[in-house]
Steps between C-alpha positions, in 0.01 A plus 500: 500500500664832401327701770641290784864465593624285786819633674741215469864476398413220253308748282806681348878470455683676780735799444824512704680813597709656773477858645730755345845452657503861634190417696628191674598548858552141607498150353436394144112509467342348203148579385256259308179659363203328354305797356148372421340829414631794312248749360423870514768567771381206724726218577416188710685194587737311725855620603780320690820629645794322659673645813676836473439869554451778240366860465147545379325810365130477393351714222207258470224376741528127604289269700695202647401179660785294649464125428812368656839623658605795722618846422523854642418803304655817644403855413749782449383644837617173666157334572526127459216288374578126582297279268424129461266259325138604538571875515349737245585872449521786255796703391408833356684726252777690681595215740874450509726306725640142512362155447677219692430137443606267785315184368419469130173685457218452255216745454202566290481855364272743319682808368332806358712757321 
């Protein structure tokens, strides 16, 4: 059915990448993305990251639901947000800080540009 899409990593081929070297603070994180929806500035899928720490800066709006793993997102003002499987949250445009993965993390995401 073209109007129904199940969020599963089996639905598309994954993309592999790493954060830009100048953003990496610790470790050697690798990202795997299964982008299942890409239309009109809306993106939806599953993302995984291995342990490490890197700088982040959001120009987009993103809803996130953590499926597995543990991480800490820290804003530039020093506020820490420890996150684990079962947590859901939104990062709004203008958020910047760091993302540190302690235990390989997998999330579902919806991004709106």
